[in-house]
N, C-alpha and C positions, 0 to 999 in steps of 0.2 A: 329596913331601908324606907319603908313607907312613912315612918314617923319623921324622917328627915325631910321628906317631900311635903308632909302635912303642915309642918311648921313654917315652911317658906312660902306656901300658897302657890306652888307650881303645879303644872298639869301632870296628872298621873295616868299613864296609858293603861295600867292594869285596873284602874277603877272605872267601871262601866256605869254610866248614868242612864236611866231609862228614857228620860226626856230628850237627851242629846241623841240617843240611839234612834228614836222615832224620827226626829227631824233629819238626821243623816240619811235614813232609809228613804224618806219622802224626797229629799233633794236628789238622791241617787236615782230614784224612779223617774222623777221629772226630767232629769238630765238624760237618762236613758231613752225616755219617750221622745224628747225633742231631737236627740241625735238620730233615733230610729226614723222618725217622721221626716225630718228635713235633711239630715246629713248622710244617712245610711244609703239612700238611693244614689246620691251623687258619688259617695265613696265607692259603692258597688259598681256604678257605671265606670268610674275612673279605674278601678281595679280590673274590670272586664275589658275596658279599652286597652289598658296596659298589657293585659294578658293576650289580647288579640294581636296587638302590635308585636309582642315578643314572639308569638306563634308565627306571624307572617315573616318576621325577621329570620326566625329559625328555618322556615320553609325556603326563603330566598337564599339563605346561606347554604342550605342543603342542595338547592338547585345549582347555585354557583359552584359548589364543591363537585357535584356530579359533572357539570360542564367542564370544569377544570380537569377532572380525571379523564373525561372523554378526549379533551384536547391533548392531554399528556399521552394517552394511549395512541392517539393519532400521530403525534410528534415522534413517539418511540417507533411506531410502525414506519413512518417516513425515514427516520434515521436508520432503521434496520434495512429498509429498501436501498437507501443510499449506500450503506456499507456493503451490501450484497452487490450492488452495481459496481462500486469501486473495486471490489474483490474480483468480479467478473472481468472488468476492464484490465486490471493488472494481470490476470491469468491469460487473457487474450493477447496482451502485449508481450508477455513472456513467451507464449507459443509462437507469435509472429517473429519475435527476435530469434528464437531457436530455428524456425524454418528459414529465415534469412541467412543465419549463420551456416546452416547445412547447405543451402543453395550456393552460397559464396564459396564454401569449402569444396563442393562438388565442381563448381566452375574452375576453381584454382587447380584442382587435381586434373581436370580435363586439359587445361592449358599446359600444365607441367608435362602431362603425357604427350600432348601434341608437340611441344617444344623438344622433348626428348626424342620422339620419333623423327622429327625433322633433323635434329642434330645427328642422329644415327644415320639417316639417309645422306646427309651432307658429308659425314665422315666416310661412309662407304663410297660415295661418289669421288671424294678426294683420294681415297686409297686406290680405287680403281683407276683413276686418272694417273696417279703417280706410278702405279704398276705398268699401265700402258705406256707411259712416258719412258719408264726404265726399259721396258721391253723394246720400244722403238729405238732407244739409245743403244741398247745392247746389240740390236740388229744392225744399226749403223756401224757400230764398232766392229762387229763381226764382218760386215761387208767391207769395211775399210781394210781390215786385216787380210781378208781374202783377196782383195784387189792387189794389195802389196805383195802378198805371197804369189799370186798368179803373175803379177808383173815382173817379179824377180824370181829367178830360179835360185833359191837360197838353200843353204844347208841347215841342219837342225839347230845349230847354235844361233844362227842369224834369225831363224824362225822363232825361237824362244825369246830373243831380244825384241823382235817386232811385236809379239804378243804382250810382253811386259810393258812396252811403250804404250800400246793401245789401252791396256788396263789402267796405266797411270793416267792417261788422258781422260778416260771415262770416270775415274775417281775424282779428278779435278772438276769435271762437269757435274757429277752427281752430288758432290760434297759441298 
């Protein structure tokens, strides 16, 4: 392959020439010295500045993350407190409603018992009045029969007839 390159006059990378090697090494050393003298300190400062800025950004991000976590914990605690307060309020409302229901039921039972007792008293009074009215009427009828019997001297058949008439009249009055 080298004979193809020799005849055409092209560059052969495998062919090392000593003069060219020396000048390449000198050019590299000068370039390295110039970069080290003038560019390295600026480059190092730029890298250090960039590194410092990145460190500060990381610290700021860490601080912001910590603050965000603290705020999140605070919000969660507030949310838990609000949920507990809401649960407590609901429980108190349920208890109050149950107490109100029990109170209303007790009042209703008391009213029903009072109405029942009053109705029983009214019924007993009406029954007593009716019985006394009946007794008074029976006494009147008996008195009327007795007057008629005493007024007339009657025989037994007439006496039975008078009693029957008096009873018929008392039925008409009572019924």
